[in-house]
C-alpha positions as CSV (number, residue, x, y, z in Angstrom):
1,X,0.0,0.0,0.0
2,X,1.2,3.5,-0.8
3,X,-0.1,7.0,-1.0
4,X,0.2,9.7,-3.7
5,X,3.9,10.4,-3.0
6,X,4.8,6.7,-3.2
7,X,5.4,6.4,0.5
8,X,4.2,3.3,2.3
9,X,1.0,3.7,4.3
10,X,1.9,0.7,6.6
11,X,5.2,0.6,8.3
12,X,7.0,-2.1,10.3
13,X,7.6,-2.0,14.0
14,X,11.2,-1.0,13.5
15,X,10.3,1.9,11.3
16,X,7.6,3.1,13.7
17,X,10.1,2.9,16.6
18,X,12.6,5.0,14.7
19,X,9.9,7.7,14.0
20,X,9.1,7.7,17.8
21,X,12.8,7.5,18.9
22,X,12.0,4.4,21.0
23,X,13.1,0.7,20.7
24,X,11.0,-1.9,18.9
25,X,10.6,-3.7,22.2
26,X,9.0,-0.6,23.7
27,X,6.3,-0.8,21.0
28,X,6.0,-4.6,21.5
29,X,5.4,-4.1,25.2
30,X,2.9,-1.3,24.5
31,X,0.9,-3.6,22.2
32,X,0.5,-6.0,25.2
33,X,-0.1,-3.5,28.0
34,X,-1.7,-0.7,26.0
35,X,-0.1,1.9,28.4
36,X,0.5,4.5,25.7
37,X,-2.2,3.5,23.3
38,X,-0.1,3.7,20.2
39,X,-2.4,2.4,17.4
40,X,-1.4,-0.6,15.3
41,X,-2.8,-3.0,12.7
42,X,-2.6,-6.8,13.0
43,X,-2.8,-8.8,9.8
44,X,-2.5,-12.4,10.6
45,X,0.7,-12.6,12.6
46,X,2.1,-9.4,11.1
47,X,2.0,-6.2,13.1
48,X,2.1,-3.0,11.2
49,X,1.6,0.7,12.0
50,X,-0.2,3.2,9.9
51,X,2.4,6.0,9.3
52,X,-0.3,8.7,9.5
53,X,-1.4,7.3,12.9
54,X,2.2,7.5,14.2
55,X,2.5,11.1,13.0
56,X,-0.9,12.0,14.7
57,X,0.3,10.3,17.9
58,X,3.4,12.5,17.9
59,X,1.2,15.6,17.3
60,X,-1.3,14.7,20.1
61,X,1.5,14.2,22.6
62,X,3.5,17.3,21.7
63,X,4.2,19.4,24.8
64,X,5.3,23.0,24.5
65,X,6.0,25.3,27.3
66,X,4.7,28.8,26.8
67,X,7.5,31.4,26.3
68,X,7.7,33.9,29.2
69,X,7.4,37.5,28.2
């Protein structure tokens, strides 16, 4: 699967981990315990992540301190 720019829509655990700057085992543990609620897709035994979901997860968890004036 790919989008208009020829980028994959579904990415592997290792690629999602790289985007989030975490280890693949972190994502594997999250799939079991659902502590952080990072969305994933399971197709048979394969686990994939929707690239857009990972980008949205990053945006939702963005923390920015207000600049003092």
